[in-house]
N, C-alpha and C positions, 0 to 999 in steps of 0.2 A: 504493500499499500504505500510505504512511504517512497519507495522506487518509483512507482507510477507519479506520485506528486511531484516528485524531482521533475520529471520527465515532462510534465505540462507545463512546469515553471520555465524549463527549457525552450519548449514549443512557443510559448506564450513570448518570451524573451526575444526569440529570433524574428517571430513575426512584428514585435513593436521595433525593433533595430530597421527592418525592410520598410516599414511605413513610415518612418522617421527621414530613411533615406530618400524615399519617393517624395514626402513632402519635400525637402529640400531641393530635390531637383526641379519639382514644380515652382517653388518659391524662385528659383533663380534662372529659370528657363525665361528668356526674354522673346518677343515677338521678331527682333531684327533676326533671330537664327533660323527664321522660317518663311517670313515674308520678306520680299524684296521692296521696300517703300521709297518710293520716288521722293526727290526733296520737291517741296511746294515751289521753288523756284523753277524746276524743269519740268514739272508735271503736265502743264499746258501745251508745250510744244510736243512734247510724245503723244499726248492725247489727241493732238490734231494731226501728226503722221500718222498715227495707228487708227483714226476715227474710234475711238473709244471712248466711254463716257467715263468720268473721274470719280473716283470714291476718295472722301475725306473724311478721316476721324479727328476730331478736335479732344485733346485729352489734357491732363493736368500730371504732373509727379505725385501730387498729393491727393487725387481723385482714386478713392475705393474701388467703384465700379469700372473704372478705366484699366487699372491694374489686374481686375478679374477677368476683362475680356482678353487681355493681353495673353493670360495665362490658360484660357479656356476658349473662347470664340475665334480668336486669331490662330490657335495653335490646332485646330480643326484643319484635317486634312481638304474637305470639301469647301470649306472656307476660302482656305489658301488657293486651292485651283482657280476658284470664282473671282477672286482678287487679281491672282497673277494672269489670267488668260483671257477672262472676258472685259476687265476694266482696268484704268491704271490707277495704281493706288498711291496716297500718300497721307502722313499722319502729321498734324500742326499742334506743338506744345502753347497752350493758350499763354503762359505765362514767358513766351519768347517774345523778347522786346519789339523786335521787329516784325517777323511774319504772325506772331501769334496775336498781335496787337493790330496787326492789317486785317487778318481773318475775322477776328471778334468785331471789328467795326463794320466789314464788308458785309457779313453773314448775319450780323445780329445775335451773337452767338451768347447765351444765358447761362447755359449749364454744361457739364460736361459728365459723360463723353455725348458727343453730337456727331452724329453720321450724316454727312452730305453726299449726294449724287449731282453732280454738275456735268453740264456740256463742255466740251473740249473748249469753247471761248468763256467757261466761267459762269454760264447760267445755270442757276438751280433749279432742278428738276425735282427733288424731294429730300426730305431730311426726318431724322430720326432722333429724339433727346433721350437720353438714357442707356442705360446696359441691355443688350439684346444677347441672348443665347446663341449657340452657333445655329440651332434651329431657326429661332428667329431672324437671324441676320440672312440665312440662306432663302426663307422666304419674304425677306423684304429686298435682297438682290434678286430673287428669282423673277420678279416683273420686269424681265429683259425687254418686254414689248416697248413699253413706255419709254424705257431707255433708249432703246433702237429708234421709234419714231421720233423721239426729242433730238435725236440728231441730225433729222431733216429738217430743212429750212421750211418756214410757213409760206403760203402760196404766193406772196407778194416776191418776197425774197428769192423762192427759187424760180419765178418767171424771170425776173432780172436777172438773175446768175446764167440761167439756160441761154437768153438772148445774147449775154455778154460773153458766154464762154462757146456760142454758135453749137449748143446742144438743143436737144428736145425736151419740152418740159412733159415729165412723166407724173400723171396725178391718180392715186390711188384713192377711189371716194369708197366709203362705208356708210351703211345706215346707222350702225353703232359699233361700240367697240369690242363687242362679245366675240368677235370673230379675230380679234388682233393676234391672240395668242398663236393660233394656226398659221397667220400669214407670217410671223415673225420667224417662226421656225424655218421657211422657207427661204426668207428675205436675208436671215443672217448665214445663209450658206456663201462660203466663200467664194464661188465660181458666180453666183448669183449677184452678191455683192459688187464684185470687179466688173460684170457686164454691165449693171445699171450706172455705176461711176463713170464707165467708158462712153455710153451711150448719150444719158438721162442726167436731169438734176430731176431727183424724185420729191414729190410733198404728198402729204397727207390730209385728207379732206373727210371729217365724219359729220353725217347728217345731224346728228344729235347733238352736236356741238353748236351753241348759238354763234359763235365767232366764225364759223365756217359756212354757216347757212347762206350768208349771201353771195359767197363765190359760188356755191353749189347752184342757186337760184339763177346768178347771171347768165351762167353757162348750161343751165338746164340739163344738169349730172345727176345720175341716178334717177331717172324718172319713175321707173316701176319699184314697188316693193317685191316683184317677184326675184329681184336681184339685191343680194347680201353685199355684193361689192363690184366694183368696176374699175378697170384700167384705162385710161384715157392719155392719148399721145396728142400733144398740141405743139404747133409752131410757135413759140414763143412771142415772136414780133407779130403777128396775125391774129393769133390765138385760135386758128384754123384746126380743127380736130382731124388729125392724120389717123387715129385707130382707135377703135373702141373695143374692148373686152368685157363683158358682162360676166358676173359670175354669179351662178344660181346656188341654192342652200346646197342641192344636190352634187354640187361640182366642188364644193369646199375641199372634199378628200383629193379630188384630182387639182388641188391649186397649182402644183409645181408646173403642169403642163400650160396652165395659162402664162406661167411667169416665163416660160421658154417660149412661149409665142411672141412674148413682148421682147425679151433680149437674145432670142436667138440662141441660148447657151445650151447646149445640147448635154451639158453634164450635169442639168437639172434633174434629167431622167434617170441618173444614176441612185 
């Protein structure tokens, strides 16, 4: 009985040592070891070159939830993969006299941590204030459709750029945003993005968006509720319609074929 008690004490002692070592590793494991954070000064140029949205986390050394995100959320492999591959990521210390003060003033930062998603030219797409677990972060970052289309220019700007760059204006018109997730899966494909950028200046109009309504009415776009979406190709100077491809509800699963017909990109079939 005494020998068994000694063995139990040894087992618990070893377990305690293991837990202590694990805790020490977590305590000193820093996010810099797993995520390649780009400096705030360079992040906008890189985002413009790669045509990616920007993730910014504003933190403080004294911020408990910030430290917890460093140890857990930013150490999650899936979060790391998303930040490294889909976005350009940077972190800003709110107490930095130059960068921290500039970001605090520009984005009206009130609490830490604050997560921001920005377009390559620094326009805010959305924000989250407070701690996020890895699951919460992935759900928040998972809204890639809005990020993708936020990188597209608005209708007037797209028309101006198309005319200036001697490209055609591609207008994607939707009745509402419910089908955006399906659309963005295809539009994020590298070969499709490259084909679009080579031939067109794309823009998005959503009928349910009051700001888009006047443009849709002016050019009589998406006239029938039988269609959930339509691609319009315009000559930006005359605004003559060169091509129209309506997409019915039953065609959503075949969306890549419609995109192929617009871009001529055979790889869309793969």
